[in-house]
N, C-alpha and C positions, 0 to 999 in steps of 0.2 A: 405473534411471538412476544412473550412477556420478558421482563428485564433479565431474570435469571437464565432463561433459555438463550437469550441473545448473548449474554456474557459468556455462557458456557460454549456456545458455538464459536465465538471469537477466540476463546482460549484454545480450542481444538485446532482452528485454522492457523493461529499464531504458532502453536506447538509444532505443527507440520512444517511451517515456513522456517522456523528456527532449526528443526532437525535437518532439513535439506541444506540450509546454509552451513551447518556445522559439519556435515559429511564432506563438504568441499575441502575442509581443512584437516581431515584425518591424516593425510600423508604430508602435512606441512611441517614447519619447524617445531621443535619440541616445546618451546615456550608458547606457541600458538595452540598446540594440542592440550596444554594444561588448561586452556580456556574453553576450547571447543568440544573436547570429550565430555567434561561435566555438563556443558550446555546441551549436548545431544541427549545425555541421560535425563536431564531436567525437562527437556522438550517432550520426551516420551512419557514421563510421569505426568506432565501437564495434559497431554492428550488423553491419558487414562483417567484424569480427574483425581489424582492422588495428592491430597493436601494442597490444593491449588494455591491458596494464599501464601504458604511457605515457599512453594516452588516458584511462584512469581517473584517473591522477594529475592530469592537466590539468583534468578535470572536477571533481575535488575542489577544486582551486585556484579554479575559477570558482564553485563552491558557496560557498566562503568569501567570495569577492567579493560574491556575492548577499546573504549575511548582513549584510555591511557596508553594501551599497547600500540594503537595505530594513530595516535595523536589526532583523534577526531573520528567522525563517522567515515571510515575509509571507502565505503561503497555508496557514499552520497545519499540521495533521496531515499533509497530503500532502507538504509540503516537508520535514518532519521524517522521514517515511518515506523520502523520496528520499535524504536525507543518510545515513540508516542503511544503506540498501541499497548506496549508493555506497561508504561507508567499509568495510563488510564485504567487498565485492568487491575493493576496493583491498588489503585485508589478505590476501585469499587469494592475491594475486600477490606480495605482499611477504614472506609467511611462508616461512621457509627449509626447513621440513619439512612432510611430509604431515599430521602430527599437528596443527600449528598452522593449516594450511589448513582442516582439518576443524573446529577450534575456532572459527575466524572465521565460517565458513559456518553452522555449527550455532548460533552466537550469533544470527545473523539469523533462523533458524527459531524459536528460543525467543522472540525479541522479537516476531515475527509472532504467535505463539500468545498471548503476553501482551497484545498490542494488542487482540485480540478479547475476552479474558477480562476485562481491566481495564475496557474500555469497557462490558461487560455489568454489572460490579460497580458502577461509578459510576452506571449507570442504575437498577439494582434497589434501591439504597439511597436513591434520590430518590423521594419520595412522588408527585411529579407524573408520573414515568414509570410507577410502579406503577398509578396511576389512569387513565393514558391521556391526562392533561391536557397533557403535554409535546408529544405529537404533535398534539393538537388545536390548541395554540397555533401550532405550525409551519405547519399548513395554513390556519389562520384569519388569522394576523397577520404571519408572517414574509415576507421578500422572496424566500425560497428557491424556492417553486414556480415552474416555468418556464411554467406555463399557469394562467390564472385559473380554468379549469374544475376544476382540482385542489382549489381551495378548497372545493368542494362536499363533499369528504370530511369536512370539519369538521362537517357536518350528520349524520354517522353515528358517534357516539361509541363505540358497541359495536365497530364495525370497527376504530377506532383503538386501543381498549383491547386487542383481540386482536392487532393488529399490534405494539403496544408489548411485550406479553409474549412474542410469537414472537421478536422481535429480542433481547430480554434473555436468554431461555432459550437461544437458539442461541449467543450470544456467551459465556455462562457455561459452556456444555457443550462449547465448541469444543475444549479440550485433550483431551477424551475421544476425539475422532476419531482421535487418534494410535494408538489400540489396534490398528486393522486397516487395511489398504490400502483396502478398500471404504468404510469409514466416513470415512476421510480424503478419498477422492475425492468422496463425496457432500457432505461439509462444505465442501470447496473450491469445488465447483460452486454450492452455495447461497450461499457468501460472495461469489463472483464475481458471481452474479446480483443479490445485494443491492447491491453497489457499482455494477453496471450500472443498476439501478433508480434509485439515488440520482443517477446521472449524468443519466438521462432525466427524472426527476421534479423534481429540485432543481438541476440544472446543476452538480453536484459531479463534473465529469468527470476532474479530476486524480487522484482517489482510485483510479479503476478500474485504470488501467494500472500505476501504481507499486506497488499492492498485489499485482497479478498478478506483478510482477517478483520478489517475494519468495517466491512459491509453490514454485518449484523447490527452495528450501532446505528447506522442511518435508517435501516429498516425499523428498528425499535423506536427511534426518535419520531419517525413519521407517524407510526401507529399511536404513539403517546400524544402527539400534537393533535391528531385527528380525534382521538377519544375525548380530549379536553376542549375541542371546538376551536383550536387556534389555527387550524388550516381549513 
């Protein structure tokens, strides 16, 4: 996958993510519709590839308007990743040379890698995650599970202990997947499955598509590094 193809794929996936996010606000307050209806239209135009540079710039302005409206990224990590992908894609169009386009898109890939590694590091230094207690509390007390039957998982602490360590080890070892195309493909499949499971089990649907929108960047970066002999 060359740079242009990877950027275009990221634009399509991000446009889809933004469209789904915007649809959630169609029946919301009028001042929110003033932001999310244009955002939905721009997301569709981005998917179509209609003047992508201008569409991305307008989406960035709307992103800043959302930060003002909600006094920050109201949906937490998903909104932060949305802004990161959006800013990096904007920079790939604004960059005057191929070198700086690669820098902008490569930065997105590195931030994606760090998002998994740092998440794993934060968990592994937390004794509640190491003991499995953190997941136990999630299933037992939090409002996240979309089905009450999921709370029965709290009755199996050994399962949650194993799940906790599986998540932590995968996130900590994610950077190693860059070594080969096969390992990266497997790691991205597992990561996408993890986000999909979170969407189904906990209703964290915003994370799934916007993280997928960043995946072409890491696929491109690996191929770029392999072609230059840096991996």
